[in-house]
C-alpha positions in Angstrom: 0.0 0.0 0.0 1.5 3.4 -1.0 1.8 6.0 1.6 0.4 9.6 1.5 1.7 11.4 4.6 5.1 11.8 6.4 6.0 13.2 9.8 9.5 14.3 10.7 10.4 14.7 14.3 13.6 16.7 14.4 16.0 18.5 16.6 15.5 22.3 16.7 16.9 24.4 13.8 16.2 24.7 10.1 17.7 21.4 9.0 14.5 19.4 9.5 12.6 21.7 7.1 15.4 21.6 4.7 15.4 17.8 4.7 11.6 17.6 4.3 11.6 20.2 1.5 14.2 18.1 -0.4 12.0 15.0 -0.2 8.8 16.8 -1.0 10.2 18.5 -4.1 11.6 15.1 -5.2 8.0 13.6 -5.0 5.8 16.5 -6.3 6.0 19.2 -8.9 4.8 21.9 -6.4 4.9 22.3 -2.6 2.7 24.4 -0.4 4.7 25.2 2.7 3.0 26.4 5.8 5.9 27.8 7.7 6.5 29.4 11.1 10.3 30.0 10.5 11.5 33.6 10.2 11.2 34.9 6.6 15.0 35.1 6.2 15.4 31.5 7.3 12.7 30.5 4.8 14.5 32.4 2.0 17.8 30.7 3.0 16.3 27.3 2.8 14.6 28.0 -0.6 17.8 29.5 -2.0 20.0 26.7 -0.9 17.5 24.2 -2.3 17.1 26.0 -5.7 13.3 25.4 -5.7 11.9 28.9 -5.2 9.7 28.6 -8.3 8.1 25.4 -7.1 7.2 26.4 -3.5 4.3 28.6 -2.4 4.8 29.8 1.2 2.2 30.6 3.8 4.1 32.4 6.6 3.0 32.9 10.2 5.4 35.8 10.3 4.4 39.0 8.4 6.9 40.0 5.7 6.9 41.5 2.2 8.2 38.3 0.7 5.6 35.7 1.6 1.9 35.5 2.0 0.9 35.9 5.6 -1.6 33.6 7.4 -3.0 34.2 10.8 -1.8 31.5 13.2 -4.8 32.2 15.5 -7.3 31.3 12.7 -7.2 27.6 11.8 -10.0 28.0 9.3 -8.0 30.7 7.5 -5.0 28.3 7.3 -7.2 25.6 5.7 -8.9 28.0 3.3 -5.6 29.5 2.0 -4.1 26.0 1.5 -7.1 25.2 -0.7 -6.8 28.4 -2.6 -3.1 28.0 -3.3 -3.7 24.4 -4.5 -6.3 25.4 -7.1 -5.1 24.4 -10.5 -2.2 22.3 -9.1 -2.2 18.8 -10.5 0.5 17.4 -8.3 1.5 19.0 -5.0 2.6 18.3 -1.4 1.5 20.3 1.6 4.4 20.7 4.0 3.5 22.0 7.4 6.5 22.8 9.6 4.3 25.0 11.9 2.6 22.1 13.9 4.5 22.9 17.1 3.1 26.5 17.1 -0.4 25.2 16.4 -0.1 22.9 19.4 1.2 25.8 21.6 -1.6 28.2 20.6 -4.6 25.9 20.0 -3.8 22.8 22.1 -3.9 19.2 21.1 -7.6 18.8 20.5 -8.1 21.6 18.1 -4.8 21.0 16.3 -5.6 17.3 16.0 -9.0 17.9 14.5 -7.6 20.6 12.1 -4.9 18.2 10.9 -7.4 15.3 10.5 -9.4 17.6 8.2 -6.5 19.1 6.2 -4.6 15.8 5.8 -7.8 14.0 4.9 -8.7 16.6 2.2 -5.2 16.7 0.8 -4.7 12.9 0.6 -8.2 12.1 -0.6 -7.2 14.0 -3.8 -4.1 11.7 -4.1 -1.8 14.5 -3.0 0.7 14.2 -0.1 1.0 15.8 3.3 4.3 16.3 5.2 4.5 17.6 8.7 7.2 18.2 11.3 7.5 18.4 15.0 10.5 19.7 17.1 11.8 17.3 19.6 10.9 18.5 23.1 8.7 21.4 21.9 5.5 19.5 22.8 4.6 16.9 25.4 5.2 13.2 24.7 1.5 12.7 24.7 1.0 15.4 22.0 3.8 13.9 19.9 2.3 10.4 20.1 -1.2 11.5 19.2 0.0 13.7 16.2 2.2 10.9 15.0 -0.8 8.6 14.7 -2.1 10.8 11.8 0.9 10.0 9.6 1.7 6.9 7.5 5.5 7.4 7.7 7.4 8.7 10.7 11.1 9.7 10.5 13.3 11.2 13.2 16.2 13.5 12.6 18.9 13.8 15.3 22.2 15.6 15.8 24.9 14.7 18.2 28.2 16.5 18.8 31.2 14.1 18.4 34.4 16.0 19.2 34.3 19.2 17.2 31.8 18.0 14.6 28.1 17.3 14.4 26.9 13.8 13.5 23.5 13.8 11.8 21.3 10.7 11.6 17.9 10.0 10.1 16.0 7.3 12.1 13.4 5.3 10.2 10.7 4.8 12.8 8.4 3.4 10.1 9.9 0.5 8.1 10.7 1.5 4.6 10.6 -1.2 1.9 14.1 -2.2 0.6 15.9 -0.5 3.5 17.2 -3.1 5.9 18.5 -0.7 8.6 16.9 1.8 10.9 19.5 4.5 11.3 21.0 6.4 8.4 23.8 9.0 8.6 23.2 12.1 6.5 25.7 14.7 5.5 25.4 18.5 5.8 27.4 20.2 3.1 27.2 23.9 3.5 23.4 24.5 3.5 22.5 21.3 1.8 21.6 18.0 3.4 22.4 14.8 1.5 20.5 11.6 2.3 22.1 8.4 1.0 20.6 8.0 -2.5 19.3 4.5 -1.9 17.4 5.6 1.2 16.0 8.7 -0.5 14.9 6.6 -3.5 13.2 4.1 -1.1 11.3 6.9 0.6 10.2 8.4 -2.7 9.1 5.0 -3.9 6.7 4.8 -0.9 4.8 7.7 -2.5 5.5 7.6 -6.2 2.6 5.4 -7.4 0.0 7.0 -5.1 -1.8 8.8 -7.9 -1.5 6.0 -10.5 
């Protein structure tokens, strides 16, 4: 059975969104990114990825560069996602702002909102990616939000000597991948997942719309 949603639980920082955006743009022609990151961080991620023309951003932070969406109004978030997706044949919704939604609206309202937007997106054979920040929400909230997603990955950094070691943990088994922990490389502002692992993740989604 092909998958339609992916959750990344990552250490704090922009690297989780960079990794998710890389996978999302490898799967879909267009990405609708609901972002809570500062606008300059969003710009840095898009520039380093080279996908500015394929990403429509809904930003919780007001700026002149991206369309603003009111974090206090969940209905507005859902409506703007729908409006941006009009005319898109193939797209992925990427929501890196779930921790902020949990903080402001609590688990119940955020859970119901995600049930609706994930259901609407995936019922049209599109994909939905989300992210949580390790430690930003309670373990209960993390478990309950995780249950909404078909693939769960975890991105962790650990300092070894003077260098960071970055690992991607496959909490959901991925077909053709026989190991659960994958080392990834950060080269400047670009994250590189081993190609066989990236291909295996993409393959989980690629025939969804067939």
